[in-house]
C-alpha positions in Angstrom: 3.8 30.4 27.5 1.2 29.8 24.8 2.1 26.1 24.6 1.9 25.9 28.4 -1.6 27.4 28.4 -2.7 24.9 25.8 -1.3 21.9 27.6 -2.4 23.0 31.1 -6.1 22.0 30.8 -5.0 18.5 29.6 -2.6 18.1 32.6 -5.3 19.3 35.0 -7.8 16.9 33.4 -5.4 13.9 33.7 -4.6 14.8 37.3 -8.2 15.3 38.3 -9.2 12.0 36.7 -6.5 10.0 38.5 -7.5 11.6 41.8 -11.1 10.7 41.2 -10.4 7.2 40.2 -7.9 6.8 43.0 -10.8 7.4 45.5 -12.7 4.5 43.9 -9.6 2.2 44.1 -9.0 3.1 47.7 -12.6 2.4 48.6 -12.3 -1.0 47.0 -9.4 -1.7 49.4 -6.5 -1.6 47.0 -3.2 0.2 47.2 -3.6 3.4 45.1 0.1 4.1 44.6 0.9 0.6 43.6 -2.0 0.6 41.2 -1.0 3.8 39.5 2.7 2.8 39.5 1.7 -0.3 37.6 -0.5 1.5 35.2 2.0 4.3 34.3 5.3 2.5 34.4 4.7 -1.0 33.1 5.3 0.2 29.5 8.8 1.4 30.4 10.1 -1.2 32.9 10.9 -3.9 30.3 11.6 -4.1 26.6 8.5 -6.3 26.2 6.3 -3.8 28.0 7.5 -1.0 25.7 7.0 -3.1 22.5 3.5 -4.1 23.6 2.7 -0.4 24.1 3.9 0.4 20.5 1.9 -2.5 19.1 -1.1 -1.2 20.9 -0.3 2.4 19.7 -0.4 1.4 15.9 -4.1 0.6 15.6 -5.1 3.2 18.2 -3.6 6.1 16.3 -5.1 5.0 13.0 -8.5 4.5 14.5 -8.4 7.9 16.1 -7.4 9.5 12.8 -10.3 7.7 11.1 -12.5 9.6 13.5 -10.8 13.0 13.4 -10.4 13.3 9.6 -14.2 13.5 9.0 -14.5 15.5 12.2 -12.4 18.2 10.5 -15.1 18.4 7.9 -17.9 18.4 10.5 -18.8 14.7 10.0 -18.7 11.8 12.5 -17.3 8.4 11.5 -18.4 5.9 14.0 -17.6 3.0 11.7 -13.8 2.7 12.2 -14.4 -0.8 13.8 -16.2 -2.1 10.7 -13.7 -0.5 8.4 -10.9 -2.1 10.3 -12.6 -5.5 10.1 -13.2 -5.2 6.3 -9.6 -4.0 5.8 -8.4 -7.0 7.7 -10.6 -9.3 5.5 -9.2 -7.7 2.4 -5.6 -8.0 3.5 -6.2 -11.7 4.6 -7.9 -12.5 1.2 -5.0 -11.0 -0.7 -2.4 -12.7 1.6 -4.0 -16.1 1.1 -4.8 -15.9 -2.7 -1.4 -14.6 -3.7 0.6 -16.4 -1.1 3.3 -17.5 -3.5 4.3 -14.0 -4.6 7.6 -12.7 -3.5 7.7 -10.3 -0.5 8.4 -7.2 -2.6 5.0 -7.8 -4.3 2.9 -9.5 -1.7 3.5 -7.1 1.2 2.3 -4.0 -0.8 -0.6 -6.0 -2.2 -1.8 -7.1 1.3 -1.5 -3.5 2.6 -3.2 -2.0 -0.4 -6.0 -4.5 -0.3 -6.7 -3.5 3.3 -6.6 0.2 2.5 -8.9 -0.2 -0.6 -11.5 -2.4 1.1 -11.6 0.0 4.1 -12.0 2.9 1.7 -14.9 1.1 -0.1 -16.6 0.5 3.3 -16.2 4.2 4.0 -17.6 5.1 0.6 -20.9 3.4 1.3 -22.0 5.9 4.1 -20.4 8.7 2.1 -22.5 7.9 -0.9 -25.7 7.5 1.1 -25.0 10.9 2.7 -24.2 12.5 -0.7 -27.1 11.0 -2.7 -29.9 10.7 -0.1 -28.6 12.9 2.8 -28.7 9.9 5.2 -26.9 10.7 8.5 -23.4 9.2 8.5 -23.6 8.4 12.2 -26.5 6.0 11.6 -25.0 4.3 8.5 -21.4 3.9 9.9 -22.8 2.3 13.1 -25.0 -0.1 11.2 -22.2 -1.1 8.8 -20.2 -2.1 11.9 -22.8 -4.9 12.5 -22.6 -5.9 8.8 -18.8 -6.3 9.2 -19.3 -8.6 12.2 -21.3 -10.9 10.0 -18.7 -10.7 7.3 -15.8 -11.6 9.5 -17.7 -14.5 11.0 -18.5 -15.8 7.5 -14.9 -15.5 6.3 -13.3 -16.9 9.5 -15.7 -19.9 9.4 -15.7 -20.4 5.6 -13.4 -22.2 3.2 -10.3 -20.5 4.7 -11.0 -21.4 8.3 -8.3 -23.0 10.4 -9.8 -26.4 11.4 -7.3 -26.7 14.3 -8.4 -23.4 16.0 -11.0 -23.4 18.6 -12.2 -19.9 17.6 -13.3 -18.5 14.2 -10.0 -18.1 12.6 -8.6 -18.4 9.1 -5.4 -20.1 8.0 -2.3 -17.9 7.9 -1.5 -15.6 5.0 1.6 -16.4 3.0 4.7 -15.8 5.0 6.0 -13.5 2.2 3.2 -11.2 3.3 4.4 -10.7 6.8 5.7 -7.2 7.6 9.5 -7.0 8.2 10.5 -6.6 11.8 12.3 -3.6 13.3 13.1 -5.7 16.4 13.1 -9.5 16.5 12.9 -10.1 20.3 10.3 -9.1 21.3 9.0 -8.6 17.8 8.0 -5.2 16.5 6.9 -4.8 12.9 7.6 -2.0 10.5 3.9 -1.0 10.5 4.9 1.3 13.3 6.8 3.5 10.8 3.9 3.4 8.4 1.4 4.5 11.1 3.7 7.4 12.1 4.1 8.4 8.5 0.3 8.3 7.9 -0.2 10.4 11.1 2.4 12.9 9.9 0.9 13.0 6.4 -2.6 13.6 7.7 -1.4 16.5 9.9 0.5 18.1 7.0 -2.4 17.6 4.6 -5.0 19.1 7.0 -2.9 22.0 8.2 -0.6 22.9 5.3 -2.4 22.3 2.0 -5.3 23.8 0.1 -7.3 20.6 0.3 -6.9 20.5 4.0 -8.0 24.1 4.3 -11.1 23.2 2.3 -11.9 20.4 4.8 -11.5 22.8 7.7 -13.6 25.5 6.1 -16.3 22.9 5.3 -16.4 21.8 8.9 -16.3 25.4 10.3 -19.1 26.7 8.1 -20.5 24.6 5.3 -22.7 27.4 3.9 -19.9 29.9 3.8 -17.6 27.4 2.3 -20.1 26.6 -0.5 -20.5 30.3 -1.2 -16.7 30.6 -1.8 -16.7 27.7 -4.3 -15.8 24.7 -2.1 -17.7 21.6 -3.1 -19.0 20.9 0.4 -20.7 17.6 -0.3 -17.7 16.3 -2.1 -15.6 17.2 1.0 -18.0 15.1 3.1 -17.5 12.2 0.8 -13.8 12.6 0.6 -13.3 12.8 4.4 -15.3 9.6 5.0 -13.5 7.7 2.2 -10.1 8.8 3.5 -11.2 7.8 7.0 -12.2 4.4 5.8 -8.9 3.9 4.1 -7.0 4.8 7.3 -9.1 2.4 9.4 -8.7 -0.3 6.7 -4.9 0.2 7.0 -5.2 -0.5 10.8 -6.8 -3.8 10.0 -4.2 -4.7 7.3 -1.3 -3.9 9.7 -2.9 -6.2 12.4 -3.0 -9.0 9.9 0.3 -8.5 8.2 2.2 -7.5 11.3 0.7 -9.2 14.3 -1.9 -11.9 13.8 -0.8 -13.1 10.3 -4.4 -14.3 9.9 -8.0 -13.2 10.3 -9.4 -13.7 13.8 -12.9 -12.9 14.8 -12.7 -10.2 17.6 -9.3 -8.9 16.5 -10.7 -5.4 16.5 -10.8 -5.5 20.3 -12.0 -2.2 21.8 -10.0 -0.1 19.3 -13.1 1.8 18.1 -14.1 3.1 21.5 -10.5 4.0 22.4 -10.1 5.7 19.0 -13.2 7.8 19.7 -11.9 8.7 23.2 -8.5 9.7 21.7 -10.1 11.8 19.0 -12.3 13.6 21.5 -9.5 14.1 24.1 -7.4 15.5 21.2 -10.4 17.8 20.4 -10.0 16.8 16.7 -6.4 18.1 16.6 -4.5 15.7 14.3 -1.2 16.9 15.7 -2.2 15.9 19.2 -3.6 12.5 18.2 -0.3 10.5 18.2 0.6 11.8 21.6 -2.7 11.0 23.2 -2.8 7.6 21.5 0.6 6.7 23.0 -0.7 7.8 26.4 -3.8 5.7 26.1 -1.7 2.7 24.9 0.4 3.1 28.1 -2.7 3.0 30.2 -4.0 -0.1 28.3 -0.8 -2.0 28.8 -0.6 -0.9 32.4 -4.2 -2.0 33.0 -3.5 -5.5 31.9 -0.5 -5.7 34.2 -2.5 -4.2 37.1 -5.2 -6.8 36.6 -2.6 -9.7 36.6 -0.5 -8.5 39.6 -2.9 -6.6 41.8 -6.2 -8.3 40.8 -7.7 -4.8 40.3 -10.5 -5.0 37.6 -9.2 -3.7 34.2 -12.4 -1.7 34.0 -10.8 0.8 36.4 -8.6 2.1 33.5 -11.8 2.6 31.4 -13.1 4.8 34.2 -9.8 6.8 34.2 -10.0 7.3 30.4 -13.6 8.3 30.6 -12.9 10.8 33.4 -10.0 12.3 31.4 -12.4 12.9 28.5 -15.0 14.3 30.9 -12.6 16.7 32.5 -11.2 17.8 29.1 -14.7 18.6 27.9 -15.5 20.4 31.1 -12.4 22.5 30.7 -13.7 23.6 27.3 -17.0 24.6 28.9 -15.2 26.6 31.6 -12.9 28.3 29.0 -15.9 29.3 26.8 -17.8 30.8 29.8 -14.7 32.8 30.8 -14.5 34.2 27.3 -18.2 35.2 27.3 
């Protein structure tokens, strides 16, 4: 019964959002039931639809975790997009410079390069917060814009692909491609790594002393400091770890999907990651499940646009309404308790 009570607000929020968005779809003159059937079931009708959903799930779950990890410590990382881009740049650089290494060496180097560069990008706002008390929201957002300039420079620099009509680098060494779990349609092993990271983050934050210190820091920094927790170091650690996870998402996109650096490859993963983190209410256990649901909506939205000519923005409205209703359910619950 306790689990049902916890899940019920989410179910009501999802149902309410679909009803509200359905009204807009009907007013636009489209078939509501066909639209929702396409959104919800495209991912499960064909093997390709399901694989595309899993490929979308990988960066979404990592971007969401890059937001919820600092949130545990009471900090807001809005720089997952920039950290993903820098991670992709690091992975691409390693994959091109060490292209002749065997797979057993090159694949770990590519992944580690993405993780380390993402962590460094997360360390910059962490240091500014620690040393000068500059708000992390401001610095992480501004660093996103710096990363846009960096990816443009790299994708149009010496490694650019002259045959591409878009800022794109040449491919990394083929030995740096992630092995495939399924060949047709292709699904790379980054899925297993993303799931392992999600599980590891949950175990760390809920089952270890370090995780308890993060939670205590986020709950009451002053009390945590009184009991000997290095609060400011917790802030730094959470932002650096978030940067590493976001950097991993960029490395997996390079090594598993694109096999090169492409300007714009970060898509709308940051916004969706924030939505997932907020819908999950910062609960790292809930993040993978919400991320999969959002991936289903995203794949279904593309199919809906192709087959029914309904604007893909309609799914953005559904996602925003889900978040709105979840937040409203919190308000209602808090008022009932008071």
